[in-house]
C-alpha positions in Angstrom: 20.0 -65.3 -32.9 20.6 -65.2 -29.4 23.1 -62.8 -27.6 26.0 -63.4 -25.6 26.3 -61.3 -22.6 29.7 -60.7 -20.6 29.6 -61.0 -16.7 31.3 -58.8 -14.6 33.5 -61.6 -13.7 34.3 -62.8 -17.3 35.0 -59.6 -18.2 37.6 -59.0 -15.4 39.3 -62.8 -16.5 39.1 -61.8 -20.0 40.9 -58.7 -19.5 42.3 -58.1 -16.1 44.2 -55.0 -17.3 41.3 -52.6 -17.3 40.6 -53.9 -13.6 44.0 -53.1 -12.5 43.9 -49.9 -14.0 40.9 -48.7 -12.7 42.1 -49.8 -9.2 45.5 -48.1 -9.6 42.9 -45.0 -10.1 41.1 -45.8 -7.2 43.9 -46.2 -5.1 45.7 -43.3 -6.6 42.5 -41.3 -5.3 42.1 -43.1 -1.7 46.4 -42.5 -0.7 45.8 -38.8 -1.4 42.6 -38.8 0.5 44.1 -40.9 3.2 47.0 -38.1 3.4 45.2 -34.8 3.4 43.0 -36.6 6.4 45.5 -37.2 8.2 46.6 -33.4 7.9 43.0 -32.9 8.7 42.0 -31.9 5.7 39.3 -34.1 3.0 39.4 -34.6 -0.5 35.6 -34.9 -1.8 35.9 -38.7 -1.8 36.8 -38.5 1.7 34.4 -36.4 2.6 31.7 -38.5 0.5 32.8 -41.8 2.5 32.5 -40.4 5.4 29.6 -38.4 5.0 28.2 -41.7 3.7 29.1 -44.5 6.8 28.1 -41.4 9.4 24.9 -41.1 7.8 23.9 -43.5 5.0 20.6 -42.1 4.8 22.4 -38.7 3.9 24.5 -40.5 0.7 20.8 -42.2 -0.5 18.9 -38.9 -0.3 21.9 -36.9 -2.3 22.1 -39.8 -4.9 18.6 -39.3 -5.5 18.5 -35.4 -5.4 21.1 -35.9 -8.5 19.9 -38.2 -10.2 16.9 -36.8 -10.1 18.4 -33.0 -11.5 19.9 -35.0 -13.9 16.7 -36.3 -15.0 15.2 -33.5 -15.3 17.7 -31.4 -17.2 17.8 -34.3 -19.8 13.2 -34.1 -20.3 14.4 -30.1 -20.7 16.5 -30.5 -23.2 14.4 -33.8 -25.3 11.2 -32.1 -24.5 13.4 -28.3 -26.2 14.1 -30.6 -29.2 11.0 -31.8 -29.7 9.5 -28.5 -30.0 12.5 -27.6 -32.5 11.9 -30.3 -34.6 7.9 -28.8 -34.5 8.6 -25.0 -34.9 6.7 -24.8 -37.8 3.9 -24.8 -35.5 5.4 -22.5 -32.6 5.6 -18.2 -32.6 7.0 -18.0 -29.2 7.4 -20.4 -26.1 8.2 -20.0 -22.6 9.1 -22.0 -19.7 9.1 -21.1 -15.8 12.4 -23.2 -15.1 13.8 -26.6 -15.2 12.0 -27.6 -12.2 8.9 -29.9 -11.8 6.7 -29.8 -13.5 8.5 -29.0 -16.3 5.7 -26.2 -17.9 5.9 -24.8 -21.4 4.0 -21.9 -22.2 3.3 -22.0 -26.1 2.0 -19.0 -28.5 1.1 -21.1 -31.9 1.0 -19.4 -35.1 -2.0 -20.7 -35.8 -4.0 -22.3 -32.6 -6.1 -25.0 -34.1 -6.7 -28.3 -32.6 -4.8 -30.2 -35.4 -1.5 -28.0 -34.1 -2.4 -28.6 -30.4 -2.6 -32.5 -31.0 1.7 -32.4 -32.3 2.0 -31.7 -28.9 -0.7 -33.8 -27.0 0.5 -36.7 -28.9 3.9 -36.2 -27.6 2.6 -36.3 -23.8 0.2 -39.6 -24.4 3.5 -41.1 -25.6 5.6 -39.3 -22.3 3.0 -41.2 -20.2 3.8 -44.4 -21.2 7.4 -43.9 -19.9 5.5 -44.2 -16.4 7.7 -40.7 -14.7 5.1 -38.5 -15.5 3.4 -38.4 -12.0 7.5 -38.1 -10.9 8.3 -35.1 -13.7 5.1 -33.9 -15.1 5.6 -31.9 -18.1 2.5 -29.2 -19.2 2.2 -27.9 -22.1 -0.4 -24.6 -21.9 -1.3 -22.8 -25.1 -1.6 -19.2 -24.6 -3.0 -16.6 -27.5 -0.5 -14.6 -29.4 -1.4 -11.6 -26.8 0.1 -13.2 -24.1 4.0 -12.4 -25.4 3.2 -8.8 -24.1 2.6 -9.7 -20.6 5.5 -12.7 -20.4 8.9 -12.4 -19.5 11.4 -12.6 -22.2 13.8 -13.9 -19.4 11.3 -17.0 -19.7 11.5 -17.0 -23.6 12.4 -20.4 -24.8 14.5 -19.9 -27.8 15.0 -23.0 -30.1 18.0 -23.5 -32.2 
């Protein structure tokens, strides 16, 4: 069974009201930006357009940084969810921050190779995505005694 995909041109022709609504939304913001620019003030949209025209590389770098930060935040949440699903193995988890590499310091309830394998399997599957070199995820296993020296500020609470 083949799926039918609607091209943007087909979508516009089949539903011109959506296009009109979108254009009116953009026009309103553009008009406000223009009026404020005449007064010497700039909206966020006008500033972004002006910055992009003046120096397109800055716009590209800012876009890349924004996407990268959102990806890190999403991966952090995915890993946290995975850890919560496997909390029966975990005594405590610490993390350094939401930056790359994403580092997790895990104290297992019972530190065995079988219990560690659950976490290594997750990392193996993550590597298959092909982004592990850009946003590495690292699980380090610590002995129970390490909880005495780890900062409670870095304790990751699982829901």
